[in-house]
MIDOSE-1310 file (N, C-alpha, C; in nm, 2 decimals, decimal comma, always signed):
residues 190
mtar	+0,08/-0,12/+0,00/+0,00/+0,00/+0,00/+0,09/+0,13/+0,00; +0,20/+0,12/+0,07/+0,29/+0,24/+0,08/+0,34/+0,26/-0,06; +0,38/+0,16/-0,14/+0,43/+0,18/-0,27/+0,32/+0,24/-0,36; +0,20/+0,20/-0,35/+0,09/+0,26/-0,43/+0,07/+0,40/-0,39
wvvd	+0,08/+0,43/-0,26/+0,07/+0,57/-0,22/+0,17/+0,66/-0,28; +0,30/+0,61/-0,27/+0,41/+0,69/-0,33/+0,40/+0,70/-0,48; +0,37/+0,59/-0,55/+0,37/+0,59/-0,70/+0,25/+0,66/-0,75; +0,13/+0,63/-0,70/+0,01/+0,68/-0,76/-0,02/+0,83/-0,72
vvap	+0,02/+0,87/-0,60/-0,02/+1,00/-0,56/+0,10/+1,10/-0,53; +0,19/+1,05/-0,45/+0,30/+1,14/-0,40/+0,40/+1,18/-0,51; +0,45/+1,08/-0,58/+0,56/+1,10/-0,67/+0,53/+1,21/-0,78; +0,41/+1,20/-0,84/+0,38/+1,30/-0,94/+0,37/+1,44/-0,89
erdl	+0,32/+1,45/-0,76/+0,30/+1,58/-0,70/+0,43/+1,64/-0,63; +0,52/+1,56/-0,60/+0,64/+1,60/-0,53/+0,77/+1,58/-0,61; +0,75/+1,55/-0,74/+0,86/+1,53/-0,83/+0,97/+1,44/-0,77; +0,93/+1,32/-0,73/+1,02/+1,23/-0,67/+1,09/+1,14/-0,77
eitw	+1,21/+1,12/-0,75/+1,29/+1,02/-0,83/+1,31/+0,90/-0,74; +1,25/+0,79/-0,77/+1,25/+0,67/-0,68/+1,35/+0,56/-0,73; +1,42/+0,51/-0,64/+1,50/+0,39/-0,66/+1,46/+0,29/-0,57; +1,40/+0,18/-0,62/+1,35/+0,07/-0,53/+1,46/-0,02/-0,49
qpis	+1,46/-0,05/-0,36/+1,56/-0,14/-0,30/+1,49/-0,26/-0,24; +1,56/-0,38/-0,24/+1,50/-0,50/-0,18/+1,51/-0,50/-0,03; +1,41/-0,57/+0,03/+1,42/-0,61/+0,17/+1,37/-0,76/+0,17; +1,46/-0,84/+0,21/+1,42/-0,99/+0,22/+1,38/-1,02/+0,36
llrk	+1,25/-1,06/+0,37/+1,20/-1,10/+0,50/+1,26/-1,23/+0,54; +1,31/-1,31/+0,45/+1,38/-1,43/+0,48/+1,51/-1,40/+0,55; +1,58/-1,31/+0,50/+1,71/-1,27/+0,56/+1,69/-1,19/+0,69; +1,59/-1,11/+0,69/+1,56/-1,02/+0,80/+1,51/-1,10/+0,92
nkpe	+1,41/-1,18/+0,90/+1,35/-1,25/+1,01/+1,40/-1,39/+1,04; +1,48/-1,44/+0,95/+1,54/-1,57/+0,97/+1,45/-1,68/+1,03; +1,34/-1,71/+0,96/+1,24/-1,81/+1,01/+1,30/-1,95/+1,01; +1,26/-2,03/+1,09/+1,30/-2,17/+1,09/+1,25/-2,24/+0,96
pdss	+1,33/-2,32/+0,90/+1,28/-2,39/+0,78/+1,15/-2,47/+0,79; +1,12/-2,52/+0,91/+1,00/-2,59/+0,93/+0,88/-2,51/+0,97; +0,89/-2,38/+0,97/+0,78/-2,29/+1,01/+0,69/-2,27/+0,89; +0,57/-2,23/+0,91/+0,48/-2,21/+0,80/+0,51/-2,07/+0,73
yygp	+0,59/-1,99/+0,79/+0,63/-1,86/+0,73/+0,75/-1,88/+0,64; +0,83/-1,98/+0,65/+0,95/-2,00/+0,57/+0,92/-2,01/+0,42; +0,83/-2,09/+0,38/+0,80/-2,11/+0,24/+0,77/-1,98/+0,17; +0,67/-1,90/+0,22/+0,64/-1,78/+0,15/+0,75/-1,68/+0,14
vqrt	+0,83/-1,67/+0,25/+0,94/-1,57/+0,25/+1,06/-1,62/+0,17; +1,07/-1,75/+0,16/+1,18/-1,80/+0,07/+1,14/-1,77/-0,08; +1,01/-1,79/-0,11/+0,97/-1,76/-0,25/+0,99/-1,61/-0,28; +0,95/-1,52/-0,19/+0,96/-1,38/-0,22/+1,11/-1,34/-0,22
hnml	+1,19/-1,40/-0,14/+1,34/-1,38/-0,15/+1,39/-1,42/-0,29; +1,34/-1,53/-0,34/+1,39/-1,58/-0,47/+1,34/-1,48/-0,58; +1,22/-1,42/-0,56/+1,17/-1,32/-0,65/+1,26/-1,20/-0,66; +1,32/-1,17/-0,54/+1,41/-1,06/-0,53/+1,54/-1,09/-0,62
rvme	+1,58/-1,21/-0,62/+1,69/-1,25/-0,70/+1,66/-1,22/-0,85; +1,54/-1,25/-0,89/+1,50/-1,23/-1,03/+1,50/-1,08/-1,06; +1,45/-1,00/-0,96/+1,44/-0,85/-0,98/+1,58/-0,79/-0,99; +1,67/-0,84/-0,91/+1,81/-0,79/-0,91/+1,88/-0,83/-1,04
slra	+1,85/-0,95/-1,09/+1,90/-0,99/-1,23/+1,85/-0,89/-1,33; +1,72/-0,86/-1,32/+1,66/-0,76/-1,42/+1,73/-0,62/-1,40; +1,75/-0,58/-1,28/+1,81/-0,45/-1,26/+1,95/-0,45/-1,32; +2,03/-0,55/-1,30/+2,16/-0,56/-1,35/+2,17/-0,55/-1,50
adgd	+2,07/-0,61/-1,56/+2,07/-0,61/-1,71/+2,00/-0,49/-1,77; +1,89/-0,45/-1,71/+1,80/-0,35/-1,77/+1,77/-0,23/-1,69; +1,83/-0,22/-1,57/+1,81/-0,10/-1,48/+1,69/-0,10/-1,39; +1,68/+0,01/-1,32/+1,58/+0,02/-1,21/+1,43/+0,01/-1,26
daff	+1,41/+0,05/-1,38/+1,27/+0,04/-1,44/+1,23/-0,10/-1,45; +1,32/-0,19/-1,49/+1,28/-0,33/-1,50/+1,26/-0,39/-1,36; +1,34/-0,35/-1,27/+1,32/-0,40/-1,13/+1,18/-0,36/-1,08; +1,15/-0,23/-1,10/+1,01/-0,19/-1,05/+0,90/-0,26/-1,13
kayw	+0,91/-0,27/-1,26/+0,81/-0,34/-1,34/+0,78/-0,48/-1,29; +0,88/-0,55/-1,26/+0,86/-0,69/-1,20/+0,80/-0,68/-1,06; +0,85/-0,59/-0,98/+0,80/-0,57/-0,84/+0,65/-0,54/-0,85; +0,61/-0,45/-0,93/+0,47/-0,41/-0,94/+0,38/-0,52/-0,99
dfgs	+0,43/-0,60/-1,09/+0,36/-0,71/-1,14/+0,35/-0,83/-1,04; +0,46/-0,86/-0,98/+0,46/-0,97/-0,88/+0,37/-0,94/-0,76; +0,38/-0,81/-0,71/+0,30/-0,77/-0,60/+0,15/-0,77/-0,64; +0,12/-0,74/-0,76/-0,02/-0,74/-0,80/-0,07/-0,88/-0,81
rihh	+0,01/-0,97/-0,86/-0,03/-1,11/-0,86/-0,05/-1,17/-0,72; +0,04/-1,13/-0,63/+0,03/-1,19/-0,49/-0,09/-1,12/-0,42; -0,10/-0,99/-0,42/-0,20/-0,92/-0,34/-0,34/-0,91/-0,41; -0,35/-0,89/-0,53/-0,48/-0,87/-0,60/-0,53/-1,01/-0,65
dkdr	-0,44/-1,08/-0,72/-0,49/-1,21/-0,78/-0,49/-1,33/-0,68; -0,42/-1,30/-0,56/-0,41/-1,41/-0,46/-0,34/-1,53/-0,52; -0,24/-1,51/-0,61/-0,16/-1,61/-0,67/-0,02/-1,60/-0,62; +0,02/-1,69/-0,53/+0,15/-1,69/-0,48/+0,25/-1,79/-0,55
efdi	+0,19/-1,87/-0,64/+0,27/-1,97/-0,71/+0,28/-1,95/-0,86; +0,26/-1,83/-0,91/+0,26/-1,80/-1,05/+0,40/-1,84/-1,11; +0,39/-1,86/-1,24/+0,51/-1,90/-1,31/+0,59/-1,77/-1,34; +0,71/-1,76/-1,29/+0,79/-1,64/-1,30/+0,83/-1,60/-1,44
aaal	+0,87/-1,70/-1,52/+0,91/-1,68/-1,66/+0,79/-1,63/-1,74; +0,67/-1,69/-1,72/+0,55/-1,64/-1,79/+0,51/-1,50/-1,74; +0,53/-1,47/-1,62/+0,50/-1,34/-1,57/+0,59/-1,23/-1,63; +0,72/-1,26/-1,64/+0,81/-1,17/-1,70/+0,78/-1,15/-1,85
egig	+0,75/-1,26/-1,92/+0,72/-1,25/-2,06/+0,59/-1,16/-2,08; +0,49/-1,18/-1,98/+0,37/-1,11/-1,99/+0,38/-0,96/-1,97; +0,49/-0,91/-1,91/+0,51/-0,77/-1,89/+0,62/-0,72/-1,98; +0,66/-0,80/-2,08/+0,76/-0,75/-2,18/+0,90/-0,76/-2,13
ldps	+0,93/-0,84/-2,03/+1,07/-0,85/-1,98/+1,12/-0,99/-2,02; +1,25/-1,00/-2,04/+1,31/-1,12/-2,08/+1,29/-1,24/-1,98; +1,22/-1,34/-2,02/+1,18/-1,45/-1,93/+1,31/-1,53/-1,88; +1,42/-1,51/-1,95/+1,54/-1,59/-1,91/+1,59/-1,55/-1,77
haaa	+1,54/-1,43/-1,72/+1,58/-1,38/-1,59/+1,52/-1,47/-1,48; +1,42/-1,55/-1,51/+1,36/-1,64/-1,42/+1,46/-1,74/-1,36; +1,56/-1,76/-1,44/+1,67/-1,86/-1,39/+1,74/-1,80/-1,26; +1,73/-1,67/-1,24/+1,79/-1,62/-1,12/+1,72/-1,66/-0,99
fdde	+1,60/-1,71/-1,01/+1,51/-1,75/-0,89/+1,59/-1,84/-0,80; +1,66/-1,94/-0,86/+1,74/-2,04/-0,78/+1,88/-2,01/-0,77; +1,93/-1,89/-0,81/+2,07/-1,86/-0,82/+2,11/-1,78/-0,69; +2,18/-1,84/-0,60/+2,22/-1,78/-0,48/+2,32/-1,67/-0,50
awdn	+2,38/-1,66/-0,62/+2,48/-1,56/-0,65/+2,42/-1,42/-0,63; +2,28/-1,40/-0,64/+2,22/-1,27/-0,63/+2,20/-1,23/-0,48; +2,22/-1,33/-0,39/+2,19/-1,30/-0,25/+2,28/-1,19/-0,19; +2,41/-1,18/-0,24/+2,50/-1,08/-0,19/+2,45/-0,94/-0,23
eiat	+2,40/-0,93/-0,35/+2,35/-0,80/-0,40/+2,22/-0,76/-0,31; +2,14/-0,85/-0,29/+2,02/-0,83/-0,20/+2,06/-0,78/-0,07; +2,16/-0,85/+0,00/+2,20/-0,82/+0,13/+2,27/-0,68/+0,13; +2,35/-0,65/+0,03/+2,42/-0,53/+0,03/+2,32/-0,41/+0,02
rmdv	+2,23/-0,42/-0,07/+2,13/-0,31/-0,09/+2,04/-0,30/+0,04; +2,00/-0,42/+0,09/+1,92/-0,42/+0,21/+1,99/-0,35/+0,33; +2,11/-0,38/+0,34/+2,19/-0,33/+0,46/+2,21/-0,18/+0,45; +2,20/-0,12/+0,33/+2,20/+0,03/+0,33/+2,08/+0,09/+0,40
glgl	+1,96/+0,04/+0,37/+1,84/+0,09/+0,43/+1,84/+0,06/+0,58; +1,88/-0,06/+0,62/+1,89/-0,09/+0,76/+2,00/-0,02/+0,84; +2,10/+0,02/+0,76/+2,20/+0,10/+0,82/+2,15/+0,24/+0,86; +2,05/+0,29/+0,78/+1,99/+0,42/+0,81/+1,89/+0,42/+0,92
tgdd	+1,82/+0,30/+0,93/+1,71/+0,29/+1,03/+1,74/+0,22/+1,15; +1,84/+0,13/+1,15/+1,86/+0,03/+1,25/+1,79/-0,10/+1,22; +1,82/-0,20/+1,29/+1,76/-0,33/+1,25/+1,63/-0,36/+1,31; +1,58/-0,28/+1,40/+1,45/-0,31/+1,46/+1,33/-0,25/+1,38
vgtp	+1,33/-0,27/+1,25/+1,22/-0,23/+1,17/+1,19/-0,34/+1,07; +1,09/-0,31/+0,99/+1,05/-0,41/+0,88/+1,04/-0,33/+0,75; +0,94/-0,36/+0,68/+0,92/-0,29/+0,55/+0,78/-0,22/+0,55; +0,77/-0,11/+0,50/+0,86/-0,03/+0,41/+0,96/+0,05/+0,49
iial	+1,07/+0,08/+0,42/+1,16/+0,18/+0,46/+1,17/+0,29/+0,35; +1,16/+0,41/+0,39/+1,18/+0,52/+0,29/+1,30/+0,60/+0,33; +1,39/+0,62/+0,24/+1,51/+0,70/+0,26/+1,51/+0,82/+0,17; +1,56/+0,93/+0,22/+1,56/+1,06/+0,14/+1,67/+1,15/+0,20
dddn	+1,70/+1,25/+0,12/+1,79/+1,35/+0,16/+1,72/+1,46/+0,23; +1,77/+1,50/+0,36/+1,71/+1,60/+0,43/+1,75/+1,74/+0,38; +1,71/+1,85/+0,44/+1,75/+1,98/+0,40/+1,90/+2,01/+0,40; +1,97/+1,93/+0,48/+2,12/+1,95/+0,48/+2,19/+1,86/+0,38
gdrv	+2,11/+1,78/+0,31/+2,17/+1,69/+0,21/+2,21/+1,56/+0,27; +2,18/+1,54/+0,40/+2,21/+1,41/+0,47/+2,11/+1,31/+0,44; +2,15/+1,18/+0,41/+2,05/+1,07/+0,39/+2,00/+1,03/+0,52; +1,86/+1,03/+0,53/+1,79/+0,99/+0,65/+1,68/+0,89/+0,60
alfg	+1,63/+0,81/+0,70/+1,53/+0,71/+0,66/+1,45/+0,68/+0,78; +1,32/+0,63/+0,76/+1,23/+0,59/+0,86/+1,16/+0,46/+0,81; +1,12/+0,38/+0,90/+1,03/+0,27/+0,87/+0,89/+0,33/+0,86; +0,82/+0,28/+0,75/+0,69/+0,33/+0,73/+0,67/+0,43/+0,62
pvit	+0,56/+0,49/+0,61/+0,44/+0,46/+0,69/+0,37/+0,33/+0,65; +0,31/+0,26/+0,74/+0,23/+0,14/+0,72/+0,09/+0,19/+0,71; +0,03/+0,17/+0,59/-0,11/+0,22/+0,57/-0,19/+0,10/+0,51; -0,32/+0,11/+0,53/-0,41/+0,00/+0,49/-0,48/+0,04/+0,36
rvpn	-0,47/+0,17/+0,32/-0,53/+0,22/+0,20/-0,47/+0,35/+0,16; -0,47/+0,38/+0,04/-0,41/+0,51/-0,01/-0,51/+0,62/+0,02; -0,46/+0,72/+0,10/-0,55/+0,84/+0,13/-0,58/+0,92/+0,01; -0,68/+1,01/+0,02/-0,70/+1,10/-0,09/-0,58/+1,19/-0,11
keqs	-0,58/+1,26/-0,22/-0,46/+1,34/-0,26/-0,42/+1,43/-0,15; -0,51/+1,51/-0,10/-0,48/+1,61/+0,00/-0,42/+1,54/+0,12; -0,48/+1,44/+0,17/-0,43/+1,37/+0,29/-0,29/+1,30/+0,26; -0,28/+1,25/+0,14/-0,16/+1,18/+0,10/-0,04/+1,28/+0,10
lkmw	-0,06/+1,40/+0,05/+0,05/+1,50/+0,04/+0,08/+1,55/+0,18; -0,02/+1,57/+0,26/+0,01/+1,61/+0,40/+0,09/+1,51/+0,47; +0,05/+1,38/+0,45/+0,12/+1,27/+0,52/+0,26/+1,26/+0,47; +0,29/+1,28/+0,34/+0,42/+1,28/+0,28/+0,51/+1,39/+0,34
dafv	+0,45/+1,51/+0,34/+0,52/+1,62/+0,39/+0,56/+1,61/+0,54; +0,46/+1,55/+0,62/+0,49/+1,52/+0,76/+0,60/+1,42/+0,78; +0,59/+1,31/+0,69/+0,69/+1,21/+0,70/+0,83/+1,26/+0,67; +0,84/+1,35/+0,57/+0,97/+1,41/+0,53/+1,02/+1,49/+0,65
dmas	+0,93/+1,57/+0,71/+0,97/+1,66/+0,82/+1,01/+1,57/+0,94; +0,94/+1,46/+0,97/+0,98/+1,38/+1,09/+1,11/+1,31/+1,06; +1,13/+1,26/+0,94/+1,26/+1,19/+0,91/+1,38/+1,29/+0,92; +1,35/+1,42/+0,90/+1,46/+1,52/+0,90/+1,50/+1,57/+1,04
vpgf	+1,42/+1,53/+1,14/+1,44/+1,58/+1,28/+1,54/+1,48/+1,35; +1,66/+1,53/+1,39/+1,75/+1,45/+1,47/+1,68/+1,41/+1,60; +1,70/+1,28/+1,64/+1,64/+1,24/+1,77/+1,50/+1,19/+1,76; +1,43/+1,20/+1,64/+1,30/+1,15/+1,62/+1,31/+1,00/+1,59
wevk	+1,23/+0,91/+1,65/+1,25/+0,77/+1,63/+1,12/+0,70/+1,59; +1,01/+0,73/+1,65/+0,89/+0,64/+1,62/+0,76/+0,70/+1,65; +0,66/+0,67/+1,57/+0,52/+0,69/+1,59/+0,45/+0,56/+1,55; +0,36/+0,52/+1,64/+0,29/+0,39/+1,61/+0,16/+0,38/+1,68
rtrt	+0,06/+0,31/+1,62/-0,06/+0,27/+1,68/-0,09/+0,13/+1,63; -0,17/+0,06/+1,71/-0,21/-0,08/+1,67/-0,30/-0,08/+1,54; -0,26/-0,16/+1,45/-0,34/-0,17/+1,33/-0,47/-0,26/+1,35; -0,58/-0,20/+1,32/-0,71/-0,27/+1,34/-0,78/-0,31/+1,22
espe	-0,72/-0,29/+1,10/-0,79/-0,33/+0,97/-0,68/-0,38/+0,88; -0,73/-0,46/+0,78/-0,65/-0,52/+0,68/-0,63/-0,43/+0,56; -0,53/-0,45/+0,48/-0,51/-0,36/+0,37/-0,63/-0,37/+0,27; -0,66/-0,26/+0,21/-0,76/-0,25/+0,11/-0,69/-0,22/-0,02
fgdr	-0,66/-0,32/-0,10/-0,57/-0,30/-0,21/-0,64/-0,23/-0,33; -0,77/-0,22/-0,33/-0,83/-0,15/-0,44/-0,82/-0,22/-0,57; -0,83/-0,15/-0,68/-0,82/-0,20/-0,82/-0,68/-0,25/-0,84; -0,67/-0,35/-0,92/-0,54/-0,40/-0,96/-0,47/-0,30/-1,05
ps	-0,34/-0,26/-1,01/-0,27/-0,16/-1,09/-0,24/-0,22/-1,23; -0,23/-0,14/-1,32/-0,19/-0,19/-1,46/-0,05/-0,16/-1,49
């Protein structure tokens, strides 16, 4: 939902240049292989391998295109077992990158990129992490915002501006309340 908020509403209004970075919940949370959580996060970790293979060959736009499609399949279509090569071909990307799914050689790139974000926020966070340059040109980041739906344009921009302001304040760490509703994904993005 945070990605949709940034892409659909904030980026066009705040002239943002976005570089998407991976976060592997497999690497971050280190679930036991026999847990019910392990399989799903192993699969999404392997999808990150594919996305990093795409980035290396075709740049950030290819990474994002796969991210957007894979997320739509998972969250909108409720399909967690889709064929990666067919999905890539369906969005105009080279299906040969699906071979990276089982290629552990991409794990170092995932870890390196992930560690940049966690280096800015600390390890006691999850996803999403948003990093930006503050008014002094220093790179700062916060975990969040975690949202269940994309606010209207006015609320979205107020929330973005507040987020930027909070991220820029030295000594600011956390705002949180208990989530009482599930995400409302809305229409499937195209």
